[in-house]
C-alpha positions in Angstrom: 58.5 4.5 -52.9 55.4 2.7 -54.2 53.9 -0.3 -52.5 54.1 -3.7 -54.0 51.0 -5.6 -55.1 51.3 -8.2 -52.3 51.5 -5.4 -49.7 48.4 -3.7 -51.0 46.6 -7.1 -51.1 47.6 -7.7 -47.5 46.5 -4.3 -46.3 43.1 -4.5 -48.0 41.6 -7.0 -45.5 42.8 -4.9 -42.6 41.3 -1.7 -44.1 38.0 -3.5 -44.7 38.0 -4.8 -41.1 38.6 -1.3 -39.8 35.9 0.1 -42.0 33.5 -2.6 -40.8 34.4 -1.9 -37.2 33.8 1.8 -37.7 30.4 1.1 -39.3 29.4 -1.1 -36.4 30.5 1.5 -33.9 28.6 4.2 -35.8 25.5 2.0 -35.8 25.8 1.5 -32.0 26.2 5.2 -31.4 23.5 6.4 -33.7 20.6 5.8 -31.2 22.5 7.7 -28.5 23.2 10.6 -30.9 19.4 10.9 -31.5 18.6 11.1 -27.8 21.6 13.3 -26.9 19.7 16.6 -27.2 17.0 15.4 -24.9 19.6 14.0 -22.5 21.5 17.3 -22.5 18.2 19.2 -21.8 17.3 16.7 -19.0 20.7 17.2 -17.4 20.5 20.9 -17.7 17.0 21.2 -16.2 17.0 18.4 -13.6 20.5 17.1 -12.7 22.2 20.4 -12.5 19.6 22.0 -10.2 19.8 18.9 -8.0 23.5 19.2 -7.7 23.2 22.9 -6.9 20.7 22.1 -4.1 23.0 19.5 -2.6 25.8 22.0 -2.7 23.7 24.7 -1.0 22.6 22.2 1.7 26.3 21.8 2.7 27.0 25.6 2.9 26.4 28.2 5.5 24.3 31.1 4.2 24.0 29.9 0.6 22.9 32.6 -1.9 22.6 35.3 0.9 26.3 35.4 1.6 28.9 36.0 -1.1 31.6 34.1 0.9 29.4 31.3 2.1 31.5 28.7 3.9 31.3 25.0 3.9 29.1 23.8 6.8 29.1 20.0 6.3 26.0 18.4 7.8 25.3 21.2 10.1 22.2 22.2 8.2 20.8 18.7 8.3 21.4 18.6 12.1 19.5 21.9 12.4 16.6 20.6 10.4 16.4 17.4 12.5 16.5 19.5 15.7 13.5 21.6 14.6 10.3 20.3 16.1 8.2 21.8 13.3 10.1 19.6 10.8 9.0 16.4 12.7 5.5 17.7 13.0 5.4 18.4 9.3 6.9 15.0 8.5 4.2 13.1 10.5 1.4 15.2 9.1 2.8 14.7 5.6 2.8 10.9 6.1 -0.8 11.0 7.6 -2.0 13.1 4.7 -0.3 10.9 2.1 -1.2 7.5 3.5 -4.9 8.4 4.1 -5.1 9.9 0.7 -3.6 6.9 -1.1 -5.8 4.4 0.9 -9.1 6.3 0.2 -8.1 7.0 -3.4 -7.8 3.2 -3.8 -11.0 2.4 -2.0 -13.2 5.0 -3.7 -11.6 4.5 -7.1 -12.1 0.7 -6.9 -15.7 1.1 -5.8 -16.5 3.5 -8.6 -14.6 1.4 -11.1 -16.7 -1.7 -10.2 -19.9 0.4 -10.4 -19.0 1.7 -13.8 -18.0 -1.8 -15.0 -21.3 -3.4 -13.8 -23.7 -4.6 -16.5 -26.6 -4.2 -14.1 -26.6 -0.4 -14.6 -28.1 1.1 -17.7 -25.5 2.2 -20.3 -26.8 5.7 -20.4 -26.6 6.1 -16.6 -23.1 4.6 -16.7 -22.0 7.3 -19.2 -23.5 10.0 -17.1 -21.8 8.7 -14.0 -18.4 8.5 -15.8 -18.6 12.2 -16.5 -19.6 13.1 -13.0 -17.0 10.8 -11.3 -14.1 12.1 -13.4 -15.0 15.8 -12.9 -12.6 16.4 -9.9 -9.7 15.3 -12.2 -10.5 18.2 -14.6 -10.0 21.0 -12.0 -6.6 22.6 -11.2 -5.4 22.6 -7.6 -6.3 26.3 -7.3 -9.9 25.7 -8.4 -10.1 22.7 -6.0 -8.8 24.9 -3.1 -11.4 27.6 -3.8 -14.2 25.1 -4.1 -13.5 23.5 -0.7 -12.8 26.8 1.0 -16.3 27.9 0.0 -17.9 24.6 0.9 -16.2 24.3 4.2 -16.6 27.9 5.2 -18.4 28.4 8.6 -21.3 29.8 6.6 -20.9 27.4 3.7 -23.0 24.5 2.3 -21.4 21.7 4.4 -22.2 23.3 7.8 -25.7 24.3 6.6 -26.5 20.7 5.6 -25.0 19.1 8.7 -26.9 21.5 10.9 -30.1 20.9 9.0 -29.6 17.1 9.6 -28.9 17.8 13.3 -25.5 16.2 13.0 -23.8 19.3 14.4 -25.3 22.1 16.5 -22.7 24.8 15.8 -20.8 26.1 12.8 -17.5 24.3 12.5 -14.4 26.2 11.2 -13.0 23.3 9.2 -9.9 25.0 8.0 -9.3 27.3 10.9 -9.4 24.8 13.8 -6.3 22.8 14.8 -8.5 19.8 15.4 -10.2 19.6 12.0 -7.9 21.4 9.5 -5.6 18.4 8.6 -8.7 16.1 8.2 -10.5 18.7 6.1 -7.4 19.2 3.9 -7.0 15.4 3.5 -10.7 15.0 2.5 -10.3 17.7 -0.2 -7.2 15.9 -1.6 -9.0 12.6 -1.5 -11.9 14.1 -3.5 -9.4 15.6 -6.0 -7.3 12.4 -6.6 -9.6 9.3 -6.7 -10.4 9.6 -10.5 -6.8 8.5 -11.4 -7.4 5.2 -9.5 -10.9 4.9 -10.9 -9.8 5.2 -14.6 -6.8 2.9 -14.2 -8.8 0.2 -12.3 -11.7 0.5 -14.7 -9.3 -0.3 -17.6 -8.0 -3.2 -15.6 -11.5 -4.6 -14.8 -12.4 -4.5 -18.5 -9.3 -6.5 -19.3 -10.2 -9.4 -17.0 -11.6 -12.4 -18.9 -15.2 -13.2 -18.1 -14.3 -16.9 -18.4 -12.6 -16.7 -15.0 -15.8 -15.6 -13.4 -17.9 -18.2 -15.2 -15.5 -21.0 -14.1 -15.6 -19.7 -10.6 -19.4 -19.6 -10.7 -19.5 -23.2 -11.9 -17.3 -24.2 -9.0 -19.8 -22.6 -6.6 -18.0 -19.3 -5.8 -20.1 -16.4 -4.6 -19.6 -12.8 -5.5 -17.4 -12.0 -2.6 -15.1 -15.0 -3.4 -15.0 -14.0 -7.0 -14.0 -10.4 -6.0 -11.3 -11.6 -3.5 -9.8 -14.5 -5.5 -10.2 -13.2 -9.1 -10.6 -9.4 -9.2 -8.1 -8.4 -6.6 -5.2 -10.6 -7.9 -5.8 -9.5 -11.4 -5.8 -5.9 -10.4 -2.9 -6.1 -8.0 -0.1 -5.0 -10.5 -2.1 -1.9 -11.3 -3.0 -1.2 -7.7 0.7 -1.4 -6.6 1.9 0.7 -9.5 -0.7 3.5 -9.0 -0.4 3.4 -5.2 3.3 3.9 -5.3 3.1 6.7 -7.9 0.3 8.4 -5.9 2.4 8.2 -2.7 5.2 10.0 -4.4 3.0 12.7 -5.9 0.9 13.2 -2.8 4.0 13.7 -0.6 5.0 16.7 -2.7 1.5 18.4 -2.8 2.0 22.1 -2.4 -0.7 24.2 -4.2 -3.7 22.7 -2.4 -2.2 23.1 1.0 -0.9 26.6 0.4 -4.2 27.8 -1.1 -6.4 26.4 1.7 -4.5 26.7 5.0 -0.9 27.8 4.2 0.3 25.3 6.7 -1.8 26.7 9.6 -3.3 27.2 12.0 -0.3 26.9 14.3 1.5 24.4 12.0 -1.5 22.0 12.2 -1.4 21.4 8.4 2.3 22.1 7.9 3.7 19.7 5.2 7.2 19.1 4.2 6.6 21.1 1.0 5.2 24.2 2.8 7.9 23.9 5.6 10.6 24.0 2.9 8.9 26.8 1.0 8.7 29.0 4.2 12.4 28.3 5.0 13.4 29.6 1.6 11.0 32.4 0.8 9.8 33.6 4.2 12.9 33.2 6.3 15.4 33.3 3.5 17.3 30.3 4.9 18.2 28.8 1.6 20.8 26.4 3.1 18.2 25.0 5.5 15.6 24.9 2.8 18.0 23.0 0.5 18.7 20.4 3.3 14.9 20.0 3.8 14.5 19.5 0.0 17.2 16.8 0.0 15.4 15.0 2.8 12.2 15.0 0.8 14.1 13.8 -2.3 15.6 10.9 -0.3 12.1 9.8 1.0 10.7 10.1 -2.6 13.6 8.1 -4.1 13.1 5.4 -1.5 9.5 4.9 -2.7 10.7 5.2 -6.3 13.1 2.3 -5.7 10.3 0.0 -4.7 8.3 1.2 -7.7 11.2 0.4 -10.1 11.8 -3.0 -8.5 8.1 -3.8 -8.8 8.1 -2.8 -12.5 11.2 -5.0 -13.1 9.5 -7.9 -11.4 6.5 -7.5 -13.7 
């Protein structure tokens, strides 16, 4: 039975509306279709392993036992009862906080030096190359350099003894009193260029008219620095400091290649503590629980970083 002309005319607007709605839906979905391969890869490489680690942390004898049973929060309780965990946690916080603070101080000082017009442009160019050199080395190279420099028969001890600052050869990485400080110093040397480059870019973006107006009002150099430079750089300082905190908390190669967490756990970090649980003691469930704790700490800092970025 064929449709009448009025019925076809009445159906046409509905069909056009459906076609229009389908076109709008396709337009909305198109951007998501473009990013879907990357999203799928991200889920496969990041989200799935994270889910597996959470699962392992709630099991007894994960990977090592075929019939691993559900253990609940028992692995987390075992981790919290381990004194080495608390020692590694406080040492990680010390290592991280000291690194971030001195990265900021040294990076800001060098950025101001390189931004100064009182230094010859040629000298500034040479200093830029020299100051950024630590950023070019990998963690393995940095570890080798500082193991050689801080060797009992190395350059540092020779210079300090020649200046009569010390009268015996210090075993910087082998002493429980100096190992954590020597390791922190090596990490500070390796990481300050990130702050220097970021803050130098920020300094070059500050309008000179602000300093000229402050000079007309009678402000000295210290007041200009405190009331103009620091407020203008504060968004960069907060962003880089939070990112550096997250990255430094997870440092592993430098620690492993210099001290391995020793001597006597004096440089044990959360990263090396977790690694030893997994690949030295084969306690994969405990290692997973420790990794989740590190993840929670990192995500807490990440939350403040995201809130800061949204506020900006």
